[in-house]
C-alpha angles and dihedrals in degrees: 000000000000133000119218129193114224110182147358112287105275094230135121110005089359092061103106091010131114111272117269118211120236117265089235104034093176092073110113120177140193108002094200110051134057117241127233121307114233120258109278148133088265119155100018096107090053091051093053092054092044090052094049100033094121088060093053131072093233128179115251095262099027095116092049091046093047095048089051093047105039109354101096088195111183095010113148110218118218133154085228090081109114095124139126136212123221125197114193143155101196094166093073138036127013110011087217107039130199114249127225106198110198126208113193126225133228105134088276088285103081143015138079145216081247096072110130095224090056094060105138099199101101098039088052095046098045098038101040093235134116120249119205123185125191142202123217134175117275144199114359091345091060102026106028098160091214102160094209099054142043115299137191090050092163091060091050089050087056091052092051089048089054093048088050090051090050092049098043114024093093088072086062097046097268136139110230088201092063107056116141117193112220133179146158130222105335085002086062088048088055092053089054094048089050091052092064098032105058105039090134096057108013098173091182124084101209146003135232115186117185114195107335148058133200115290111166128193122241119261090244093056095050093044089053089051092051094048090051091051092049091053094047088053091051096246100126130080138149095282100036120134128199086258097053090044091055096044090049090048089053090054092061120092121242092249094056091046094052090046092051096049098044095102095040125097113274116278114230145146116325130208108259103147089234103076101350125051135188100221109043098152091055091047089050093050089049093050095248090140140086102283100226131120123284131211107187136164149125143230123266096240106022086161091065090087096046095047087060095044093050092042089056087062092045096257114134133175133187116268090253092062090058093044089056090045090056090055102040101039100036124005100044096043090049091048094055092043092052094046090050093050094046089060089068113016140030105279136183123189126198137187117205122213105168111148110173126166098234092055097045116124097187131023098196112050092024113237093212118175094351128185108295098008091120093061097080087046093056098041095049150253103279093074117105091245093066095044095076124118115283103034106157134208092244087057091050090051098046090048092053091046091052094046089052092048098051089045092050088053091047094051095045115008092180098052111004100102092048091087087054091057092244111155116213109261122273114169090212098055143053094278103115107115110222111204123204084356101179079354094288116161098229129058121269122205121228135175110261089223090069091068100026102054096107095049095095083067104026097057100047094039103033097092095049096044098043105036106023126101086222093054115148113224089197088056092053092047090053100049094041088048096053116121123208096254094048091045091053093047092052088047091051094046091055092033091233 
């Protein structure tokens, strides 16, 4: 493994400024240790679960799994965090290897390239590719929302990392013309943001989005958050200006900033019509995007993770709430994005069902294929997270199959998945690739409509029903309880 420095430390006057490349970008340091993690709220959710484990019906390895997925145990937080990690084996295989560039998730407020479950060693070794993982500024440090200065700094950090990879990957045995951008959760959202922002100079050759799409905040939302943070940090007065507020905020240390924003809504990407747009589905359908192939999908029970995390804080909801959450927040959005992409570029859509005992977070209710549970399957079995009791032969085979499929796409986004028998996505035909369906090793094809039939209700009503004080539990129960035949009859009745 090699650790590369990407940019000047974003501190002092560079805090809340666009990233600046190093004067000597070829400098690479310490090939055996990770760098600092960007300041974040990382690890808090894991600690909640660990503290309240006795009150939860956890799976036998749940705490270990969560620690290695979201725990950030032992991470040292520093604003001097703009680094990347490279796993490569240049002495064997292709002389110019394809590159998988990984963007971690964490809702843009937590996460790190140091996450144990994201270790790229096995995937790079077994699939003869290079794996690159990157850090980017998070939370208020990466997405301040300040209406008078540059925003979406975390997305700009990602772009700088991609440029660095293009310019330097040859030295590690990589092919700068074969870089595929891959991410999960907010990392997948980042992949989607990128696909619209850099049409004039794409650099990357393909996209893999696991369980999310771009969903920016409005400028007003973000500006309100920034103003609240400034007030909490004592940076506002009757004669304050945007300049004096920014100067004051730059004088505060990262600990006091993180403490001040702890109770505020999450900071995240904001519409600026430069790297974040408000109408991505329309832009995709109109072809206003990077015209490179897509692999996109989600897991069967994404909410299985959040049900455990909320339960650890004593917050519970009926099963129908989580069922609607799966549809509104994940499946239906992925469905729309896949449909829009397929109009203009080669697209493949998957749905992951893997439910293996050693990765189970909850026994009752069963966590199933929860949000992020596909990551250890993709990154490989020599990780600690996969070396827990009860790992099955089927799990090993499914993992090897998925690693091969992801690598095939990375090596050749246009044709790589053909040898796996994956048809290009068509929302009207049996082209949804069901992975680990009934824990089968190979892919199984299904009709998208079998999973998308509640979307005409889930998408327009989801926000109001899931997040509003006036939410109606009977309405949630109705939508979540719809069967496909009933849904189709209602649609026919109203000619929807």
